[in-house]
C-alpha positions as CSV (number, residue, x, y, z in Angstrom):
1,M,-16.9,13.8,-20.7
2,V,-13.3,14.1,-19.5
3,P,-12.1,11.1,-17.5
4,H,-11.2,12.0,-13.9
5,L,-7.6,11.4,-12.7
6,G,-7.7,12.6,-9.1
7,F,-5.4,15.3,-7.8
8,R,-3.2,15.9,-4.8
9,R,-0.4,18.2,-4.0
10,T,3.0,16.4,-3.8
11,A,5.9,18.3,-2.3
12,G,9.0,18.1,-4.4
13,F,7.2,16.6,-7.4
14,G,4.9,19.3,-8.8
15,A,2.1,20.7,-6.6
16,G,-1.3,20.0,-8.1
17,A,0.0,17.2,-10.4
18,P,-2.6,14.5,-11.1
19,H,-2.3,11.7,-8.5
20,G,-2.3,8.8,-11.0
21,S,-1.3,10.9,-14.0
22,R,1.2,9.6,-16.6
23,S,3.9,12.1,-15.5
24,E,3.7,11.0,-11.8
25,A,3.3,7.4,-12.8
26,R,6.6,7.5,-14.8
27,F,8.4,9.0,-11.8
28,R,7.1,6.6,-9.3
29,G,7.5,3.7,-11.7
30,I,11.3,4.4,-11.9
31,L,11.4,3.8,-8.2
32,G,9.7,0.4,-8.7
33,Y,6.7,1.9,-6.8
34,V,3.7,1.8,-9.0
35,T,2.7,2.5,-12.6
36,A,-0.7,3.9,-13.5
37,T,-2.3,3.2,-16.9
38,D,-5.3,4.8,-18.5
39,P,-7.6,7.4,-16.8
40,I,-11.0,6.2,-15.7
41,D,-14.4,7.2,-17.0
42,Y,-16.5,6.3,-13.9
43,A,-19.8,6.5,-15.7
44,Q,-19.0,3.2,-17.4
45,F,-19.2,1.2,-14.1
46,E,-22.3,-0.2,-12.4
47,A,-20.5,-1.9,-9.4
48,I,-17.6,-1.0,-7.2
49,T,-15.9,-3.8,-5.2
50,F,-13.6,-3.1,-2.3
51,D,-10.9,-4.6,-0.3
52,C,-11.8,-4.0,3.3
53,Y,-8.7,-4.1,5.6
54,G,-6.3,-1.3,4.7
55,T,-8.8,0.4,2.4
56,L,-11.9,0.9,4.6
57,I,-10.7,-0.4,8.0
58,D,-7.3,0.8,9.4
59,W,-5.7,-2.6,9.8
60,E,-2.3,-1.1,10.4
61,A,-3.5,0.9,13.3
62,G,-5.5,-2.1,14.5
63,L,-2.5,-4.5,14.3
64,A,-0.2,-2.0,16.0
65,N,-2.6,-1.6,18.9
66,A,-3.0,-5.4,19.2
67,F,0.8,-5.9,19.1
68,R,1.2,-3.1,21.7
69,A,-0.9,-4.9,24.2
70,V,1.2,-8.1,23.8
71,L,4.6,-6.5,23.6
72,E,4.2,-4.3,26.7
73,A,3.4,-7.4,28.7
74,H,6.8,-8.7,27.7
75,G,8.9,-5.7,28.4
76,R,8.7,-4.0,25.0
77,A,6.9,-1.0,23.7
78,V,5.8,0.1,20.2
79,A,7.1,3.5,19.0
80,A,6.0,5.4,16.0
81,A,9.5,6.8,15.5
82,V,11.4,6.0,12.4
83,E,14.2,4.2,14.3
84,A,13.9,1.9,17.2
85,E,15.2,3.4,20.4
86,S,15.7,2.6,24.1
87,V,13.4,4.4,26.4
88,A,15.3,5.7,29.4
89,G,14.6,3.6,32.4
90,G,12.0,1.6,30.4
91,P,11.5,-1.1,27.8
92,I,13.0,-1.1,24.3
93,A,10.7,0.7,21.9
94,L,10.1,-1.1,18.5
95,R,9.2,0.8,15.4
96,A,5.6,0.1,14.4
97,D,6.4,-0.2,10.7
98,D,9.1,-2.8,11.5
99,L,6.5,-4.9,13.4
100,L,4.0,-4.6,10.5
101,A,6.7,-5.6,8.0
102,R,7.6,-8.6,10.1
103,Y,4.0,-9.6,10.4
104,A,3.4,-9.2,6.7
105,R,5.9,-11.8,5.9
106,Y,4.4,-14.4,8.3
107,E,0.8,-13.6,7.1
108,A,1.6,-13.9,3.4
109,A,3.4,-17.2,3.9
110,A,0.5,-18.6,6.0
111,E,-2.2,-17.4,3.6
112,A,-0.3,-19.1,0.7
113,G,-0.4,-22.4,2.4
114,P,-3.2,-24.8,3.3
115,F,-6.3,-22.8,4.2
116,L,-6.7,-21.6,7.7
117,R,-9.3,-19.3,9.2
118,Y,-8.1,-15.7,9.5
119,R,-8.0,-16.0,13.3
120,S,-5.4,-18.7,12.8
121,I,-3.5,-16.5,10.3
122,L,-3.3,-13.8,12.9
123,A,-2.1,-16.2,15.5
124,T,0.6,-17.4,13.2
125,G,1.7,-13.9,12.6
126,L,1.9,-13.0,16.3
127,L,3.8,-16.2,17.1
128,G,6.2,-15.6,14.3
129,V,6.9,-12.0,15.4
130,A,7.2,-13.0,19.0
131,G,9.8,-15.6,18.1
132,D,11.7,-13.0,16.1
133,L,11.8,-10.8,19.2
134,G,12.7,-13.6,21.6
135,F,9.6,-14.2,23.7
136,E,6.7,-16.5,23.7
137,A,3.1,-15.2,23.6
138,T,0.7,-16.9,26.1
139,P,-2.4,-18.7,24.8
140,A,-4.6,-15.9,26.2
141,E,-2.5,-13.3,24.4
142,V,-2.8,-15.3,21.1
143,D,-6.6,-15.6,21.6
144,R,-7.0,-11.8,22.2
145,F,-4.8,-10.9,19.3
146,S,-6.7,-13.3,17.0
147,G,-10.0,-11.7,17.8
148,S,-8.7,-8.1,17.7
149,V,-10.1,-7.5,14.2
150,A,-13.5,-6.5,15.7
151,D,-11.7,-3.6,17.5
152,W,-9.7,-2.3,14.4
153,P,-11.0,1.2,13.6
154,A,-12.5,2.3,10.4
155,F,-10.8,5.2,8.6
156,A,-12.5,8.4,9.3
157,D,-13.7,8.9,5.8
158,S,-14.9,5.4,5.0
159,A,-18.5,5.5,6.1
160,A,-19.3,8.8,4.5
161,A,-17.5,7.9,1.3
162,L,-19.4,4.5,1.0
163,A,-22.7,6.3,1.7
164,R,-22.0,8.7,-1.1
165,L,-20.9,6.0,-3.6
166,K,-24.0,4.0,-2.7
167,T,-26.2,6.7,-4.3
168,R,-24.7,5.9,-7.7
169,F,-23.2,2.4,-7.6
170,R,-23.8,-1.1,-6.3
171,L,-21.1,-2.0,-3.8
172,G,-19.4,-5.2,-2.8
173,V,-16.5,-6.4,-0.7
174,L,-13.8,-9.0,-1.4
175,T,-12.0,-9.5,1.9
176,N,-9.3,-11.8,3.3
177,C,-11.2,-12.4,6.5
178,D,-13.6,-14.6,8.3
179,D,-17.4,-14.1,8.0
180,D,-17.9,-13.1,11.7
181,L,-14.9,-10.8,11.9
182,F,-15.9,-8.9,8.8
183,A,-19.5,-8.6,10.1
184,A,-18.1,-6.9,13.2
185,S,-16.0,-4.5,11.0
186,N,-19.0,-3.8,8.7
187,R,-21.0,-2.4,11.6
188,Q,-18.5,0.5,11.7
189,L,-18.9,1.2,8.0
190,G,-22.7,1.8,8.1
191,V,-23.5,0.5,4.7
192,E,-25.2,-2.6,3.4
193,F,-23.1,-4.2,0.7
194,D,-24.8,-5.8,-2.2
195,W,-22.2,-8.6,-2.2
196,V,-19.8,-9.9,0.4
197,V,-17.1,-12.5,-0.5
198,T,-14.8,-13.6,2.3
199,A,-11.7,-15.8,2.4
200,Q,-13.7,-18.2,4.6
201,Q,-16.3,-18.6,1.9
202,V,-13.8,-19.2,-0.8
203,G,-11.3,-21.3,1.1
204,S,-8.3,-19.2,0.0
205,Y,-6.8,-15.8,0.3
206,K,-6.0,-13.0,-2.1
207,P,-3.9,-12.6,-4.2
208,A,-5.2,-16.1,-5.4
209,E,-7.3,-15.9,-8.5
210,A,-10.0,-18.1,-6.9
211,N,-11.1,-15.2,-4.7
212,F,-11.7,-12.9,-7.6
213,L,-13.4,-15.7,-9.7
214,A,-15.8,-16.3,-6.8
215,L,-16.5,-12.6,-6.8
216,F,-17.3,-12.7,-10.6
217,D,-19.6,-15.6,-10.0
218,R,-21.5,-13.7,-7.3
219,V,-21.7,-10.3,-8.9
220,D,-24.4,-10.1,-11.6
221,V,-22.6,-7.4,-13.5
222,P,-20.3,-7.8,-16.6
223,R,-16.7,-7.8,-15.6
224,E,-15.9,-4.6,-17.7
225,R,-18.5,-2.7,-15.6
226,I,-16.9,-3.7,-12.3
227,L,-14.3,-1.3,-10.7
228,H,-12.2,-2.8,-7.9
229,V,-10.8,-0.4,-5.3
230,A,-8.1,-1.4,-2.8
231,Q,-5.1,-0.3,-0.9
232,S,-3.0,-3.4,-1.2
233,L,-1.0,-3.7,-4.5
234,Y,0.1,-7.1,-3.4
235,H,-3.2,-8.6,-2.5
236,D,-5.5,-7.0,-5.0
237,H,-4.2,-4.9,-7.9
238,V,-1.8,-7.4,-9.6
239,T,-4.4,-10.2,-9.8
240,A,-7.4,-7.9,-10.5
241,R,-5.6,-6.3,-13.5
242,R,-4.5,-9.7,-14.8
243,L,-8.1,-10.8,-14.8
244,G,-9.2,-7.8,-16.7
245,L,-10.6,-5.5,-14.0
246,S,-10.1,-1.8,-13.8
247,T,-8.7,-0.8,-10.5
248,V,-8.3,2.3,-8.3
249,W,-5.5,2.4,-5.7
250,I,-6.4,4.0,-2.4
251,D,-2.8,4.9,-1.3
252,R,-3.4,5.2,2.4
253,R,0.4,5.3,3.0
254,H,1.0,8.1,0.5
255,D,2.7,10.2,3.2
256,R,4.8,7.3,4.6
257,P,7.6,5.2,3.2
258,G,7.5,1.5,2.8
259,A,4.7,-1.1,2.3
260,G,3.7,-1.4,5.9
261,A,1.7,-4.6,6.6
262,T,1.5,-5.7,3.0
263,P,4.4,-7.3,1.2
264,P,6.1,-5.1,-1.5
265,V,5.3,-6.0,-5.1
266,E,6.5,-4.8,-8.5
267,G,4.5,-4.5,-11.7
268,A,1.2,-3.2,-10.2
269,R,-0.7,-1.1,-12.7
270,P,-3.8,0.5,-11.2
271,N,-5.8,2.8,-13.5
272,A,-5.9,5.6,-11.0
273,T,-4.7,6.5,-7.6
274,Y,-6.2,8.6,-4.7
275,P,-4.8,9.2,-1.2
276,D,-8.1,8.4,0.5
277,M,-11.7,7.2,0.1
278,A,-13.1,10.8,0.4
279,S,-11.3,12.1,-2.7
280,F,-12.1,8.9,-4.7
281,A,-15.8,9.1,-3.8
282,A,-16.0,12.8,-4.7
283,A,-14.4,12.1,-8.1
284,A,-16.5,9.0,-8.9
285,V,-19.8,10.5,-8.0
286,S,-19.3,14.1,-9.3
287,Q,-18.1,12.8,-12.7
288,H,-21.3,10.8,-13.0
289,H,-23.4,14.0,-12.6
290,E,-21.3,16.1,-15.0
């Protein structure tokens, strides 16, 4: 059986080059972006565990929408344009990726401190960004923002990909979220996970090792037969690889620059990379039946 690498067409690099191949990995590694290691034989795995937000749920779109509602009430708008701009006769438009990057710094700092529920982490992020932009969010705005997770949309391919993977693997989630907020998101995914480990249950946030160790305690599968799949290099891949897990990077931002709502990180070494869940699920399931 030939291990599957995953393919995508990359303009300016070599159309049809394996996404996660050594040639692409060397190129992207030079940029300090990511370095892939060995190809994956998916038949060796019994369980796949996932990060949720950013991988299955579009947390960047959800955050941007939640920010938009607050900022517009304070005379600002959120623009998707690369540069911030002034809207003629209207509010200043702020680049969405700039908001996400600002939020990422506040979230990472809060998650590294004494444990707070994720609703409080979101509140901290909003208050920090509001302070940067020179306004004070009202208590009602903070409350709505902190509960916005339930409204964050699933990626269009997540439910179908999970259903396809469920025919071959046992599935789990390791998420930086509260129990009730994840439960609301899970209703959009349409799958019953075999294991759910939340930050609230562990009392800490990824990239802390404690979250992964709690996952290992819960999952009744040898570590070498668990595959971890995630979008965030910062929250998931560095720690997972250090603890001996094989990983797949779902590079949801493959067509956009920057790290978005996750802090940038160097030294991440996922075993393979796919641009979305659909292509990963197709590879993992089809290889098993070869």
